[in-house]
N, C-alpha and C positions, 0 to 999 in steps of 0.2 A: 818332558821336563825331567831332569835328572834328580834322583833322590840324594839328599844330603846324608852325612853320616848319622845325624840325629834321626832322620827319617827312616834310615835302614834299620836302626835299633828298634824304633817304634814299630816298624812293619813286622819284625820278628816277634815282638810281643803280641801284636794283633793277630797274627796268623796262629800263634800258639793258643791264645785265648779262644779264637774261633773254633779250633779243633777240639779243645777241651769241652766247650759248651755246645758243640754240634750246631754252630751257626754257619750258614752257607754264604761266604763272601768271595768265593773263588771267581775270578774274572771281573770283580766289581771295582770300585774306586776307593781311593783314600782322599778325604778332605782334611786339610790341615789349617787350623785357625790359630792365630798368634795371641800372645799377651800384648799389653800396651804399656807405654811409659808416658804419662802426662807431664808436659813441661809447663802448661798453664791453660786454663786456670782450674786447679783442683777444686771441686765443689762449685765450679762456675756454671756448669750446664743448666742446673735447675734454677740458677740465679740469673740466667740470660746473658752470660758473657760469651765472648769468642773463645775458641779452644785451639790448642796446639799440642801435638804429641807425635809419637812414632810407634810403629809396631816393633815388638822385640821377640827374640828367638827362644821363647818358652811357649810350648804349643799344646793344643789338643788335637789328636789325630782320631778320625773316625773312618774305619773301613766299612763299607756298606754295599749292598747289592739288592735290587728289587727281588722280592720273593714270590711274585705272582699271586699274592693274596691281598686282603685288606687289613692285614695284621702287621704290627711292628714288633720286632723282637730285638732287644738291645741288651748288651752286657758291658759294664764298665770295669776295667781292670783296676781302677782307683777305688771302687766301692764294691768289692767282690761279695761282701756279706748281703748285699741287696739282691743278689741272684740275677736271673734274666728278667728284665722288665718286658712284659708282653701284654699287648692290648689291641683291640680292634679299633680302626678309625671310627670316630664318632662316639666312642664309649670310654670316656676317661672320667676321673673323679671331678667333682665340682671345684671351682676356684677356692683356694685357701683352705682346702680340706685338712683337718688336723691330722688325719691318719697318714698323710704323705708329707707332712711338714719337715720331717727329718730324713727324707730319702731323696737321692738324686733323681729319682723317677719323676719328681715334680717338674723337671725341665722338659723331657719329651711329652709328658701329659700336657703341659702348658703350651708347648709349641703346637700340638695338634688342635687343642681347644681354640687358641687364638686364630690360627689360620682358618679353621672352620667358621668361627664367629665372624670373621671378616669376609666371608663369602667365597673363600678359595676352595675350589672343589678338589678333594683328595680321594683318590680311589686305589692307589697303589701303596702297599706297605714295603718294608725292607727288613733284612737281617743286618745287624751292625754290631761291631765291637769298638770300644772307645778306650783310649788311654791318653793321659796328659801328664805334663811335668811343670805346669804353671803352679807356683806356690799359692796357697789359699789366702786371699786378702791382700789387695794392693796392686795386683797385676791383671785383674779382670778375668779370672777363671770362669765365673758364671756367664759373663757376656760372651766369651769365646765359645763356650759350650752351646749357648742358646743360638748364636749365629750359625754354628756348624750344623745343628739340628735343623734349623729353618732352611738353610740353603740345600741341605741334603734331601730333605723331604720334598721341597719344591722340585729339585732335580729329578728324582725318580718319578715325579708326576708330570714332568715336561713343562713346568711353569717357570717363566722368567718375567722380571719386572724391568722396564726401561729406567725407571727412577729407583736407584739403589737406596735412596733414603727411605723408601717404603719398607725395606728390610729392617732398617734401624727402628722405624716406628713399630713394626711387628715384634721385634726383639724386646723393645721397651715395654710393650703391652704384656708380653709373657711375664716379665718380672713384676710389673706394677699390678696388673689386673688378675693374673692367675696365681702367682706365688705370693703377692702381697708385699713385695720389696719395693721401696720408693725410689727406684733407680732413675737417674737422669739418662742422657743419651751420649755422654762423653765416651764411655768405654766402647760402646758399639760402633760409634763413628771412627774412633782411633784404630779399631781392629779391622773393620770392614774395608776402610779406604786406605789402610797403611800401604806404603810403597817403599820398597827397598831404596835406601839412599836419600830419602826425602822426609821432611816433616809435613804433617797434614794440618792445614789451617781451615777451621770450620767457622763460618760466619752465620749465626742463627737468624739474623734479620733477613738475609738473602737466601738462607738455606743452601749455601754454596761451599764447595770444597776446592781448595787450592793447594798445590804441592809446592813446597818451598825447599830448594836445595840449600845445603849448608855452604856458606861462603868459602871461597878458595883461601887456602893458607891457614885453615883452622888447626889448632893444636890437636894432635892425635889423642883421642880420648875414648873412653869406654863408658857405657851405661851399666851400672851395677845394681842389682836387686839384692837387698839385705833382708832375707826372710828371717823373721824373729823366731820362727818355730811355734808361734802362738796360733790358735785357731779362732778366727773371728766368726761369730754367728752371722747369719744372713743379715742384710742391711735392714730388713724389717724388724730385727731384734737389737739394733745397734744405735749408737749415738747419732749416726748419719740420719736416721729417721727423725730424731729430735731436732737436729740442726736444720733440716729441710723444713720442718713444720714451723720452727722459729722464724725462718726467713719469710715464709709465706704469711705468717702472722704479722710480721713487721710491715710487709707490703700492704696488707689490709688496713693496718693502723694508719699508715701514711696516706693511703687513698681516702680514708674517712676524714683525715685532716685536710684534704684538699689538694694533695700532691698528685699530679697526673703521671703516674708511673705504672708499669705492669710487672716490673721485677726490680731487684736491687741494682742490677746492672744499668738501669736507666739513670741512676744517680751518678753522673760523671763529672758534672761541673763542681768545682771546688767550693764556690760560694753556696750552692745548694746543699752540698754535703755538710758544710760547717753550720748552716742554718738548721738542718735536721738534727745534727748532733747536739747543738745547743738546746734545741727545743725538747728533745726526748731523752737526753742522757740521764737525767735525774730519775725518771720513772722507769725507763727501759734500758738500763745500762748493759745488760747482756745482749739485747737485740742490737744496740748500737755497736757493740763489739763485733757482731757478725757483719754489719754494714761496713765497719772500719776495715775488716779484712778484704771484703769484696771490692771496696773503693780503691784501696791501694794495690790490690792484686791486678785490677784492670790497668792501672797506671804502669805497673811493672810489665804487664803482658806485652804492650807495644814496644817497650824498651827491649824486652827479651827477643821479640820477633825481629827487630832491627839488628840486634847483635847476632842472631842466628844467620841472617842473610849476609852479614858482613864477615862471617867466619870467626867472630869473637867469642869463642866458647868459654873463655874465662868470665866474660860478662854474663853469659847465659847461666853459668854455674853460680855466680854471685847472686843473681836474681832468684834462682832456684832455692838457694839457701835463705834469702830474705823471705820468700814465700813460705818456707817451712816454719820460720819463726812466727809469721803471722798466723799460720794454721794452728800452731801450738798455743800462742798467747792470746789471740783475738777470736779465732774460730773455735778454739778449744776442742779439737777433734782428734788429737793424737792420743798416744798411750805410753806408759812407762817403758815397755820393751822397744817400741818404735823410737822413742827419744834416746834410749841407751845406744841403739845402733847409730843414731845421728851424732851423739856425743863422741863415740869412738871414731867415727869417720872424720870428725873435725880435728882430731889429733894428727892426722896424716897430711903432710904438706901438699901432696899432689892431688888431694880431693878438692875439686873446684866448687862443689855445692852438694848439699844433701837435705833431705826432708822425708817425712812420712809419705806414703802413697795410698791412694784409694779412699775407701770409706772411713778409715780411722779405727781407733780402739786397739786393734790387733793386726797381724798380717805382716806386711813388709814395708821397709823404708827403701829409699833409693838414693843413688849418688851419681854424679858426673865426675869422672876421675881421669887424670892424665894416664895414658896407656902405660907409661913406665912406672906408675905408682900403684897399679892394680894389685900386684902381689903384696906390696907393703900394707895395703888396706886389708887384704884377706888375712894376713898374719896378725894385724892389730885386732881384728874381729875375733879370730881364733883364740887369741890370748885373753882379751878383756871380756867378751860377751858371756862366756860360760862362768866366769867369776862373778859377774854382775847378776846373771840370771841362771843359776845352776839347774833349775827345773827344766830348762830348754837346751841344756848342754849337748844333748844328742839329737836335737830336732832342728836347730837353726841351719841356714845355708847361705852361701854367697853365690849369686848368679851373675856371671860376667856375660853381658848380652850385646848383641849387635842389632842394627836396624834392618828389618826384613819386611817382605810383603805380608799383609794381614791374612790373606786367603790364598791357598794354593791347592790345586786338585791334581792328583796322579791317577791316570786311567789304567785299567787292565791289571788288576792284581794277579799274582801268580796263583 
């Protein structure tokens, strides 16, 4: 498989880092894992909805090679101050340890811990160098890193799973049980299964993956990530954790009241929805707002999926915009910088839809844009965003993305 220009630049960085840090990756492999762009339903995974999205071409690259020992030695070019992370298999800090909460090392520690906890026998360590260009917050940098580490550690130990969803379960456990981040499984699914030229449709009831081609005749468009330059804390420290707890609380309240549901996604019937809203609005108005978003997002989801299949990207964009308004007003998960990017995007005629991405608070917004309007959007952001948020004038970025495979492996490094 031939290296892209992005891959070649990343390889140069990786080889330079390996030489500087005396890490032996010569003749090893590079595993590249993508970012993701969720088209629906954002925050739907832990609420039980179906999911749809694509892999996008902002990546994490890891060059690695077995080192013939039971030790892992890793260095991240994105977090150089953490130095080389080195540990023996079976000897990592306990989950949610305070002394690793602010270091990227919690990810390789967590991967080793969860694999071992699940009875996966690991005997072979590796040397590795890592570099990524996924913006922090909104495009799933942590999920991409976790998947890369899991797949690479399994690879050097000669372990494969027939059921790839097992990898998703392991990656979620790293975030949930070791790091303490209340992650769902949207990000991991959209990266692990992403396929160039297709959207990925996940049905949680059947635990099934379907690939959906964009219908013929679609307007030429681009996916644009609008990185606000803000740094979002881990999901364990964010509004995401609060919203997830609220949704779980409301499900428990409804179950106690006699409603036979297991998640908010089970409330699909309009009559049932209106009955619940009328019964609980006065006492639990905030929780009803969360349900309002999920209920209408599910309705929009199937409309959006049909529009994608038909090649009606204008309708996909419109629904994407409506979803963003619901996330902002009903789910209340967005943030001022995220909405500033959306407000700017809406001033550009060729922008088909825009909204915040990911866990919320900080990070990136995203837009679906006619190909011939991308430069106009970039100019609008370059003009208005630094004026609106001068503290991030030298930190924001506009990422023009295309749909790619979620995972790619290159063998035999030079």
